[in-house]
C-alpha positions as CSV (number, residue, x, y, z in Angstrom):
1,X,-17.2,22.2,21.9
2,X,-16.8,19.3,20.1
3,X,-16.8,17.0,23.6
4,X,-19.3,19.0,25.6
5,X,-21.9,18.8,22.4
6,X,-21.3,14.7,22.6
7,X,-21.0,14.9,26.5
8,X,-25.0,17.0,26.0
9,X,-26.0,14.9,24.1
10,X,-25.2,11.7,25.3
11,X,-26.5,12.5,28.7
12,X,-30.0,13.7,27.1
13,X,-29.9,10.2,26.2
14,X,-28.6,8.5,29.7
15,X,-31.3,10.8,31.1
16,X,-34.2,10.2,29.0
17,X,-35.5,7.2,30.7
18,X,-35.9,9.6,33.7
19,X,-38.5,11.8,31.7
20,X,-40.1,9.2,29.5
21,X,-42.0,6.3,29.0
22,X,-38.4,4.3,27.5
23,X,-37.2,1.7,30.7
24,X,-33.9,1.7,28.1
25,X,-31.6,3.7,27.2
26,X,-30.8,1.3,24.2
27,X,-34.8,-0.2,23.2
28,X,-33.8,0.4,19.6
29,X,-32.1,-1.9,20.1
30,X,-33.9,-6.0,19.3
31,X,-34.5,-7.8,22.6
32,X,-31.8,-10.2,22.1
33,X,-29.0,-8.2,21.7
34,X,-30.0,-6.5,25.2
35,X,-29.7,-9.6,26.7
36,X,-26.2,-12.0,26.7
37,X,-28.1,-14.4,28.9
38,X,-31.4,-15.0,26.6
39,X,-28.8,-15.7,23.7
40,X,-26.1,-17.3,25.8
41,X,-24.7,-18.7,21.9
42,X,-23.7,-15.4,20.9
43,X,-20.1,-15.4,21.1
44,X,-16.8,-12.3,21.2
45,X,-16.0,-13.0,17.2
46,X,-20.4,-12.7,16.9
47,X,-20.8,-10.0,18.3
48,X,-18.1,-7.9,17.3
49,X,-19.9,-8.5,13.4
50,X,-22.6,-7.3,14.9
51,X,-20.9,-4.2,16.4
52,X,-19.6,-3.8,12.7
53,X,-23.4,-4.2,11.1
54,X,-24.3,-1.6,13.1
55,X,-21.3,0.9,12.4
56,X,-22.4,0.1,8.6
57,X,-25.8,0.9,8.7
58,X,-24.8,4.0,10.9
59,X,-22.9,5.0,8.1
60,X,-25.8,4.3,6.1
61,X,-28.0,5.8,7.1
62,X,-25.9,9.1,7.1
63,X,-25.5,8.7,3.9
64,X,-29.2,8.3,2.8
65,X,-30.1,11.2,4.6
66,X,-27.8,14.0,4.9
67,X,-27.1,15.5,1.8
68,X,-24.4,17.4,2.9
69,X,-22.9,14.1,3.8
70,X,-23.1,13.3,0.0
71,X,-21.3,16.9,-1.3
72,X,-18.6,15.8,1.2
73,X,-19.1,11.6,-0.7
74,X,-18.1,14.0,-3.6
75,X,-16.0,16.7,-3.2
76,X,-14.0,13.8,-1.5
77,X,-14.5,12.1,-4.6
78,X,-12.9,15.0,-6.5
79,X,-9.7,15.2,-4.0
80,X,-9.6,11.7,-5.2
81,X,-9.6,12.3,-8.6
82,X,-7.1,15.5,-8.5
83,X,-4.7,12.5,-6.6
84,X,-4.7,10.8,-9.3
85,X,-4.4,12.4,-12.3
86,X,-1.8,15.2,-10.8
87,X,0.1,11.7,-9.6
88,X,0.9,13.1,-5.9
89,X,3.1,11.2,-3.3
90,X,2.5,9.5,-0.3
91,X,3.5,11.8,1.9
92,X,0.3,14.2,0.4
93,X,-2.1,10.8,-0.1
94,X,-1.5,10.9,3.4
95,X,-2.8,14.7,3.9
96,X,-5.9,14.2,1.2
97,X,-6.6,10.7,2.8
98,X,-6.7,12.8,6.8
99,X,-8.9,15.7,5.5
100,X,-10.9,13.2,3.7
101,X,-11.9,11.3,7.0
102,X,-11.7,14.4,9.5
103,X,-14.6,16.1,7.6
104,X,-17.0,12.4,7.1
105,X,-16.7,11.5,10.8
106,X,-17.3,15.3,11.6
107,X,-20.0,14.6,9.5
108,X,-21.1,11.5,11.3
109,X,-21.3,12.8,14.1
110,X,-22.8,16.2,13.6
111,X,-26.0,14.0,12.8
112,X,-25.2,12.0,15.7
113,X,-26.1,15.0,17.8
114,X,-28.6,15.5,15.6
115,X,-30.3,12.6,16.0
116,X,-29.7,12.5,19.8
117,X,-31.5,15.5,20.5
118,X,-34.1,15.2,18.4
119,X,-34.8,12.3,19.9
120,X,-35.3,14.3,23.1
121,X,-38.7,15.5,21.9
122,X,-39.7,18.0,19.5
123,X,-40.0,21.6,21.5
124,X,-38.0,23.8,21.5
125,X,-35.1,24.1,23.9
126,X,-32.5,26.7,23.3
127,X,-29.5,24.8,24.8
128,X,-30.5,21.8,21.7
129,X,-30.6,24.3,19.5
130,X,-26.9,25.2,20.5
131,X,-25.7,21.5,20.4
132,X,-27.2,21.5,17.1
133,X,-25.0,24.8,16.0
134,X,-21.9,24.3,17.7
135,X,-22.2,19.6,15.9
136,X,-22.1,21.8,12.4
137,X,-20.0,24.4,13.5
138,X,-16.8,21.3,13.8
139,X,-18.4,20.3,10.6
140,X,-17.6,23.8,9.0
141,X,-14.0,23.8,10.7
142,X,-13.3,21.0,9.5
143,X,-14.5,21.3,5.7
144,X,-12.2,24.5,5.5
145,X,-9.2,22.9,7.6
146,X,-9.9,19.8,4.5
147,X,-9.9,22.7,2.2
148,X,-6.6,24.6,3.3
149,X,-5.3,21.1,3.5
150,X,-6.1,20.3,-0.7
151,X,-5.3,24.1,-1.7
152,X,-1.6,23.1,-0.1
153,X,-1.0,20.0,-1.9
154,X,-2.9,20.4,-5.2
155,X,-1.6,24.5,-6.1
156,X,1.9,23.3,-6.5
157,X,0.5,20.9,-8.9
158,X,-1.5,23.2,-10.7
159,X,1.4,25.6,-10.6
160,X,3.9,23.5,-12.5
161,X,1.0,22.1,-15.1
162,X,0.7,25.4,-15.7
163,X,3.6,26.8,-16.0
164,X,4.4,23.4,-18.5
165,X,1.9,23.9,-20.6
166,X,3.1,27.6,-21.1
167,X,7.1,26.4,-21.9
168,X,5.8,24.0,-24.6
169,X,6.9,24.9,-27.6
170,X,3.9,26.3,-30.5
171,X,4.5,25.5,-34.4
172,X,1.9,28.4,-36.7
173,X,0.8,26.7,-39.7
174,X,-1.2,28.8,-41.7
175,X,-2.2,31.1,-38.6
176,X,-3.5,27.9,-36.4
177,X,-1.2,26.8,-33.7
178,X,-0.4,23.4,-33.0
179,X,1.6,22.4,-29.6
């Protein structure tokens, strides 16, 4: 379903020049980056650095403009803090990192689909609404999956921690319990 959503958004961007006044699907980039002949000194390494710059600019955009991304980052920080406090093993860290990255990537894709759909116009379009809903559904599925992974990783540690706390002997001095 996410693939269909991304395909619909990309097709919308591809066919936009036929329905709008823009002449290029890459009109958002600076003119010097559109034509390699305009800047023959830009080599492979420099263009890769620019690609990383665009990727980081996209991540900054999502973090600044999407409240849900900030919520996901807060949940990720909480999961990492719990992992550190419970001293989880390498296998569990792998699952936690996979869960975090899948949710964050889903949110970035959701934002990309929303922005691409918004670029198509402001008038109501049922297909655009379905594309946006499907992208949001993908984020929901990934978040539920991350929650299930978190539960399978942390619940055993929580139960062991609770069992250890209950098993500690107590000393009763003048009615006050000391552990």
